[in-house]
C-alpha positions in Angstrom: 11.0 -93.7 -34.0 9.5 -94.0 -37.5 12.3 -93.5 -40.0 10.3 -91.2 -42.2 9.3 -89.0 -39.3 12.9 -88.9 -38.1 14.2 -87.8 -41.6 11.4 -85.2 -41.9 12.4 -83.8 -38.5 16.1 -83.6 -39.5 15.3 -81.9 -42.8 13.0 -79.5 -41.1 15.6 -78.3 -38.5 17.4 -75.8 -40.7 14.1 -74.3 -41.8 12.9 -74.0 -38.2 16.2 -72.4 -37.2 16.0 -69.9 -40.1 12.4 -69.1 -39.2 13.4 -68.5 -35.6 16.2 -66.2 -36.6 13.9 -64.3 -38.9 11.3 -63.9 -36.2 14.0 -62.6 -33.8 15.2 -60.1 -36.3 11.7 -59.0 -37.1 10.8 -58.6 -33.5 13.3 -55.9 -32.5 13.8 -52.4 -33.7 16.6 -50.2 -32.3 16.1 -46.4 -32.5 19.7 -45.1 -32.6 20.0 -41.6 -31.1 23.6 -40.3 -31.6 23.6 -38.0 -28.6 23.5 -38.3 -24.8 20.5 -39.6 -22.8 18.5 -37.2 -20.7 17.8 -34.4 -23.0 14.9 -33.4 -25.3 15.8 -35.5 -28.3 16.3 -38.5 -26.1 12.9 -38.0 -24.5 11.3 -37.7 -28.0 12.9 -41.0 -29.0 11.7 -42.8 -26.0 8.1 -41.5 -26.3 8.0 -42.4 -30.0 9.4 -45.9 -29.2 6.9 -46.6 -26.6 4.0 -45.5 -28.8 5.0 -47.2 -32.1 5.9 -50.6 -30.6 2.3 -51.9 -30.4 1.5 -50.3 -33.8 4.4 -52.1 -35.5 3.9 -55.2 -33.3 7.7 -55.1 -32.5 9.9 -54.5 -29.5 11.3 -50.9 -30.0 14.2 -49.7 -27.8 16.3 -46.6 -27.8 20.1 -46.8 -27.9 22.3 -43.8 -27.4 25.5 -44.2 -29.5 27.4 -41.0 -28.8 30.6 -39.7 -30.2 32.1 -38.3 -33.4 29.7 -35.3 -33.3 26.9 -37.7 -34.1 28.8 -39.7 -36.7 29.1 -42.9 -34.5 25.4 -43.4 -34.5 24.9 -42.2 -38.1 27.5 -44.7 -39.4 25.9 -47.5 -37.3 22.6 -47.1 -39.1 24.2 -46.4 -42.5 26.0 -49.8 -42.2 23.0 -51.7 -40.7 21.0 -54.3 -42.5 18.0 -52.7 -44.3 15.6 -55.0 -42.4 13.9 -52.6 -40.0 16.1 -53.6 -37.1 17.8 -50.2 -36.9 16.4 -46.7 -37.3 18.2 -43.4 -37.0 16.6 -40.4 -35.2 18.8 -37.4 -35.1 18.8 -33.6 -35.7 18.3 -32.3 -39.3 21.4 -30.2 -39.0 23.5 -33.3 -38.2 22.4 -34.8 -41.5 23.0 -31.7 -43.7 25.9 -30.0 -41.9 28.3 -32.9 -41.3 28.6 -33.7 -45.1 29.4 -29.9 -45.6 32.3 -29.9 -43.0 34.0 -33.2 -43.5 36.9 -33.2 -45.9 35.7 -36.5 -47.2 32.0 -36.9 -46.3 31.3 -40.1 -44.3 27.8 -40.3 -45.7 25.5 -39.0 -48.4 22.1 -38.4 -46.8 20.2 -38.9 -50.1 22.0 -42.0 -51.1 22.7 -43.8 -47.8 19.4 -43.2 -46.0 15.7 -43.6 -46.7 13.6 -40.7 -45.3 10.8 -41.6 -42.9 9.4 -38.6 -41.1 10.2 -35.1 -39.7 9.2 -35.7 -36.1 9.4 -32.4 -34.2 10.8 -28.9 -34.5 12.8 -27.0 -31.9 14.5 -23.7 -31.3 17.9 -22.8 -29.9 18.6 -20.7 -26.8 21.5 -18.5 -25.6 21.9 -19.6 -22.0 23.8 -18.1 -19.1 24.2 -19.3 -15.5 24.7 -17.9 -12.0 28.4 -17.0 -12.7 27.2 -14.5 -15.4 24.9 -12.3 -13.4 23.0 -10.7 -16.3 19.3 -10.5 -17.1 19.4 -9.5 -20.8 21.4 -9.6 -24.0 22.8 -6.1 -23.5 24.1 -7.1 -20.1 25.5 -10.3 -21.6 27.6 -8.4 -24.1 28.8 -6.0 -21.5 29.9 -8.9 -19.2 31.8 -10.6 -22.1 33.7 -7.3 -22.8 34.5 -6.9 -19.1 35.7 -10.6 -18.7 37.8 -11.3 -21.9 39.4 -14.3 -20.2 36.1 -16.0 -19.4 34.4 -16.2 -22.8 34.1 -20.0 -23.2 30.8 -21.3 -24.3 29.4 -24.8 -24.7 27.7 -26.4 -27.8 26.2 -29.9 -28.0 28.9 -30.9 -30.5 31.1 -29.5 -33.2 29.7 -28.9 -36.7 26.2 -28.1 -35.4 23.9 -25.1 -35.7 25.0 -23.9 -32.2 28.6 -24.1 -33.4 27.9 -21.9 -36.4 25.6 -19.6 -34.5 28.4 -19.1 -32.0 30.8 -18.2 -34.9 28.4 -15.7 -36.2 27.9 -14.2 -32.7 31.6 -13.9 -32.3 31.9 -12.0 -35.7 29.0 -9.8 -35.0 30.0 -8.8 -31.5 33.7 -8.5 -32.3 34.6 -10.4 -29.1 36.8 -13.5 -29.2 34.9 -16.5 -27.9 36.2 -20.0 -27.0 33.9 -22.8 -28.2 33.8 -26.0 -26.1 32.1 -29.0 -27.7 30.1 -31.5 -25.5 28.2 -34.7 -26.1 24.7 -33.4 -25.9 23.0 -30.6 -23.9 22.8 -32.0 -20.4 26.6 -31.7 -19.6 26.6 -28.1 -21.0 23.8 -27.1 -18.6 25.6 -28.8 -15.7 28.8 -26.9 -16.5 27.0 -23.6 -16.9 25.3 -24.0 -13.5 28.7 -25.0 -12.0 30.4 -22.0 -13.5 32.9 -24.0 -15.6 31.8 -22.2 -18.8 30.3 -18.8 -19.2 27.4 -19.6 -21.4 26.0 -22.1 -23.9 24.0 -22.4 -27.1 21.7 -25.3 -26.9 18.0 -26.2 -27.6 15.2 -24.4 -25.8 13.8 -27.9 -25.1 16.9 -28.9 -23.2 17.4 -25.5 -21.4 13.7 -24.9 -20.5 13.4 -27.0 -17.3 16.5 -25.4 -15.7 15.3 -21.9 -17.0 12.0 -22.4 -15.3 13.7 -23.7 -12.2 16.0 -20.6 -12.2 19.1 -22.7 -12.5 20.0 -21.0 -15.8 18.6 -18.0 -17.7 17.7 -18.0 -21.4 18.5 -14.5 -22.6 17.8 -14.9 -26.4 16.0 -17.3 -28.8 17.1 -18.3 -32.3 13.7 -18.3 -33.9 12.1 -15.7 -36.2 9.5 -14.9 -33.6 9.4 -15.3 -29.8 9.1 -18.8 -28.6 5.7 -19.9 -27.3 7.6 -21.7 -24.6 9.4 -18.6 -23.3 7.5 -15.6 -24.7 9.3 -13.3 -22.3 12.6 -13.9 -24.0 13.6 -11.8 -27.0 14.9 -13.3 -30.2 18.5 -12.8 -31.4 17.2 -10.6 -34.2 15.5 -8.4 -31.6 18.8 -8.3 -29.8 20.7 -7.0 -32.8 22.1 -10.3 -34.2 20.9 -11.0 -37.7 20.3 -14.7 -37.4 17.4 -17.0 -37.5 18.3 -20.6 -36.7 15.7 -23.3 -35.9 16.0 -27.0 -36.3 14.2 -30.3 -36.1 14.5 -34.0 -35.5 14.0 -36.5 -38.3 13.8 -40.3 -38.7 15.6 -42.3 -41.3 16.1 -46.0 -42.3 19.2 -47.4 -44.0 19.0 -47.1 -47.8 17.4 -50.2 -49.4 14.9 -50.7 -46.6 11.5 -52.1 -47.7 9.3 -49.1 -48.8 6.3 -50.8 -47.2 8.1 -50.9 -43.8 9.2 -47.3 -44.2 5.7 -46.2 -44.9 4.3 -48.2 -42.0 7.0 -46.8 -39.6 6.3 -43.2 -40.8 2.5 -43.6 -40.3 3.1 -45.0 -36.8 5.4 -42.1 -35.9 2.9 -39.6 -37.2 0.0 -41.3 -35.3 2.1 -41.3 -32.1 2.9 -37.6 -32.4 -0.7 -36.7 -33.0 -1.8 -38.2 -29.7 -2.9 -35.5 -27.2 -0.9 -36.9 -24.3 2.3 -37.2 -26.4 1.9 -33.6 -27.7 1.4 -32.4 -24.2 4.6 -34.2 -23.0 6.7 -32.9 -25.9 5.5 -29.3 -25.7 6.2 -29.4 -22.0 9.9 -29.7 -22.8 9.9 -27.2 -25.7 9.4 -29.5 -28.7 6.8 -28.9 -31.4 5.4 -32.2 -32.7 5.1 -32.6 -36.5 5.1 -36.1 -37.8 5.5 -35.3 -41.5 5.5 -37.6 -44.5 8.8 -38.8 -46.0 8.4 -36.2 -48.7 8.0 -33.5 -46.1 11.3 -34.6 -44.5 13.1 -34.6 -47.9 11.9 -31.1 -48.8 12.9 -29.7 -45.4 16.4 -31.2 -45.7 16.9 -29.6 -49.1 15.8 -26.2 -48.0 18.0 -26.2 -44.9 21.0 -27.4 -47.0 20.6 -24.5 -49.4 20.3 -22.0 -46.6 23.3 -23.1 -44.5 25.8 -24.0 -47.2 27.1 -20.5 -47.8 27.2 -19.7 -44.1 29.2 -22.8 -43.3 31.5 -22.3 -46.2 32.3 -18.7 -45.1 33.6 -20.1 -41.7 36.2 -22.3 -43.4 35.5 -25.0 -40.8 36.4 -28.5 -41.8 36.7 -31.9 -40.1 39.7 -34.0 -41.1 38.8 -37.6 -41.5 
């Protein structure tokens, strides 16, 4: 072999290796969803991943990193390289409630993450199963009073809106309730159907399929007005509980990510959520597509933080870490 060609090839090997590594890194984006597979938020992630992959010209996959009431997934993205390889999609409440309840906050949403988009809104539902043979909120309260040893209820995890909504429900009704935290909504619904817990507070999106199939019954909704997905069900306010509690899913990148990539990712997510077939699939499971700008996500986060801070503080709930 010509010596000059041999030397050029040897000198070029590190550059080729580096280029290959860069291409590998640039070719894969993981959407980290910190809750269990099979529920509404997971479906949202998978639909978005499928739609944005060709727009970004990247392979986009969804990874469920459950545990720690959402913290496992959040910390994974917080500590990830800001190169577009890892994206966080989680509930808004996870991002503003967890810093309120940890004795030493594990993350600062404003400092540790770059906002991308508010993806979709959702409502919460008060759900009962066959073991609690009631058809409305009045019957629900009467049943709890008649069965004081069977007042356990499920929530998707501790430190969430369902958790604090349950605490308010307990205070307003004057009935001791036992909260049981789960990893996501699917196991809550399974245990309600199986009679292992009396009721649950979870998303309308997650409860809707079983509600329509008569496996469970939604007896109250958390929104200010009746849900378009279950208009026959009264709100908590209509039922005498002074509480309006809606939520949403948002998308974030690690702090320090390239602004141009964040902008491109946000635009791709918004375009995906504007597609008629995607809207149809999401509304079918009780999610309301949004696809906001990064600024819209930031403003929503600030408003929710201001609303819930005094409510959470009044409960005295803290997570030792």
